[in-house]
C-alpha positions, 0 to 999 in steps of 0.5 A: 438497740439496732446497733447491736442487734440489727433486724437482719442479723442472727443472735449467733454466729452463722458464718464463723468469722469474727468479721461476720458478728454483730458488735455484740457477738464480738463483745461476747466472744472476747469477753469469753475468752478473757473470762475463761482465761482468767479462770484458768489462771485461777485454778493454776494459783490455786493448785500450782502455788509458785514463788516468784524469783524475787522471793527466793532470797528474802527473809523478812517479807511478811504477810498480814499474819506475820509469816515469812513468805520468802525462801530465804535462800543464801544463793547469790542470784543475779536478778533484782526485785526492782520494787522491793529495791526502789519502790513504786509510784503507787505502793510498795511490798510493805503496804498493809493492803499489799500484805492483806490482799496480794497472794505472793505465790500467784505467778503460775501462770502469768496473768499479766501474760494473759491479760496483755496477750488477750488485749493483743488478740482483741486489737487485731481482731477489731482492727481487722484485716486490710479490706480496702482492695489496696496492694502492697504498693500503697502506703495505707496497706502498710500503715494499716498493717502496722496499726493491726500487728504493731500491738504484739509489741504489748505482750512481748514488753510485758513478758520482758518486764515481769521477768526483768522485775523478777516477779515471774520465771520465763515459765510462767509467761509461756504457761500464761500463753498457753492458757490464753490459746486453751481459752480462745480455742474452747470459745471458738470451738463453741462458737463453731458448734453453735453456728452449726446447730442453730436454726438459722432462719429463726431469730433468737433474742439475745436474752436466751443466749447462755453467755 
C-alpha cells in the first residue's frame, strides 16, 4: 500500500541513508542484518562446536541418546550453572524436550549477544537522530538521546547474564558482536552498491527485489 511503497519512492535506497528509506526498505535492511547474523552463528555452531563453561565439571548431563555431554573435569571452578542449581521458570536441563532439541555445544558465537545487539541497533536506527533543531539546552534533547542510546544497556546486561550463568565465555560474546558487525557491513555495502547502480528514474516493483 502507499505506506510501504509511496508513489514518489524508489524501491531501493537512493541516497545511502537509513532515514531516507521507506518503511519497507528499513524492514528489509534490518531483517537482512539479522538473518545473515543468524547464518554466521549457525556456521559457527557447525564448524566450531564449543562446550559452555557450565558443562566443564558436569558428569551426569545426558542427551536424548543417553550420551554424557559434560567434560567431567575435577577442577574447582568459581562459576555456577544457575539453571542447573536452581531451575528455571519454564524448563530445566533435564526436560526431555530440552535433551532432544537443544544443542549443548551451540555456544560460539553467542546468538544471545547477536540478537540483543541487533535489537539495540534496530532501536537506535528507528528512533533516529535529533532532527527537531533543539539544542543541548533543551530537555527534549537529552530525553530523546536517553531514549535512543539507553538501549545499549540491553546487550550489555545480556552479555553479563550469559557469562555469569556460565552459559558462555566472554569470547563467545565478543565474536557474537563481530558476527553482527560483519553482517551489518555486508548488508550496508550491498545496499550502497544497489543505490549506485540502479536506474533511479525508473520505478522497480518490490516483487523484483532479491531480498
